C-alpha positions in Angstrom: 1.4 -12.6 -15.4 -1.7 -10.8 -14.0 -1.6 -7.0 -13.9 -4.0 -4.4 -12.5 -3.8 -0.6 -12.6 -6.1 2.0 -11.2 -6.0 5.8 -11.0 -7.6 7.9 -8.3 -7.8 11.6 -7.7 -7.5 12.7 -4.0 -8.0 16.4 -3.3 -5.0 16.5 -0.9 -1.4 17.4 -1.4 0.7 14.4 -2.5 2.8 14.8 0.6 -0.2 14.2 2.8 -1.4 11.2 0.8 2.1 9.7 0.9 2.4 10.2 4.6 -0.9 8.3 5.1 0.0 5.5 2.7 3.5 5.0 4.1 2.0 4.3 7.6 1.1 0.6 6.8 -0.7 0.2 10.1 -3.5 2.5 8.7 -4.4 -0.1 6.1 -7.3 -1.3 8.2 -8.9 2.1 7.7 -9.0 1.8 3.9 -8.5 -1.8 2.9 -11.5 -3.8 4.0 -9.7 -7.2 3.6 -7.0 -6.4 6.2 -7.8 -8.0 9.5 -4.7 -7.0 11.4 -1.4 -5.3 10.6 1.7 -4.5 12.7 5.0 -2.9 11.8 7.8 -5.4 12.7 10.9 -3.3 11.8 12.5 -0.6 9.7 11.8 2.8 8.3 11.6 3.5 4.6 13.1 0.8 2.3 13.1 -2.5 4.2 10.2 -1.7 6.5 8.5 -5.0 7.3 4.8 -5.5 8.2 3.1 -8.6 9.5 -0.5 -8.7 8.4 -3.4 -11.0 8.1 -6.1 -10.6 5.5 -9.5 -12.2 4.9 -9.3 -15.4 2.8 -11.9 -17.9 1.7 -14.7 -18.2 4.2 -13.4 -15.2 6.1 -10.4 -17.1 7.6 -7.2 -15.2 8.3 -4.4 -15.7 5.8 -0.8 -14.3 6.3 0.1 -11.6 3.9 3.2 -10.0 5.3 5.1 -7.5 3.1 8.3 -5.4 2.9 8.7 -1.9 1.5 11.0 -2.3 -1.5 11.1 1.3 -2.8 10.5 4.5 -0.9 10.8 8.0 -2.4 9.2 10.5 -0.1 6.0 12.2 -1.4 6.1 10.4 -4.8 6.7 6.6 -4.8 6.1 3.6 -2.6 6.5 0.0 -3.6 6.1 -3.3 -1.7 6.6 -7.0 -2.0 4.5 -9.6 -0.2 6.7 -12.1 1.7 4.1 -14.5 3.2 0.9 -16.1 2.1 -0.3 -18.1 -0.9 -0.1 -15.1 -3.2 2.9 -12.8 -3.2 2.2 -9.7 -5.2 4.4 -6.8 -5.9 2.6 -3.4 -5.8 3.4 0.3 -6.0 1.8 3.7 -5.5 2.9 6.6 -7.7 1.8 10.0 -6.5 1.9 13.3 -8.4 0.2 16.7 -7.9 -2.8 17.2 -10.1 -3.3 20.3 -12.3 -6.9 20.3 -11.2 -8.3 18.3 -14.1 -9.9 14.9 -13.7 -6.6 13.1 -14.2 -5.5 11.4 -11.0 -3.2 12.5 -8.2 -2.6 8.9 -7.1 -1.9 5.9 -9.2 -1.8 2.6 -7.2 
């Protein structure tokens, strides 16, 4: 099964980063492949988003997802529920000690 991991340091409190990440409708600001996204229902675990992303040739592909885990300021996980690929992903956040190790691990 394919797996990817990436660590990023963001010089902001984890609570600020979590707040931004947990507002799925902001994805168009930082995920270039997202064409459109809209929250359908819910808060926290169970929140559902309808989104379309750029596919081959730039055509729109459904890539809806649901929030499956939600721990304020530290952990957010999702499961894609529509589209040809249905990945599961997560964001783990931790305050940094100021070194080059990351605050955010998607």
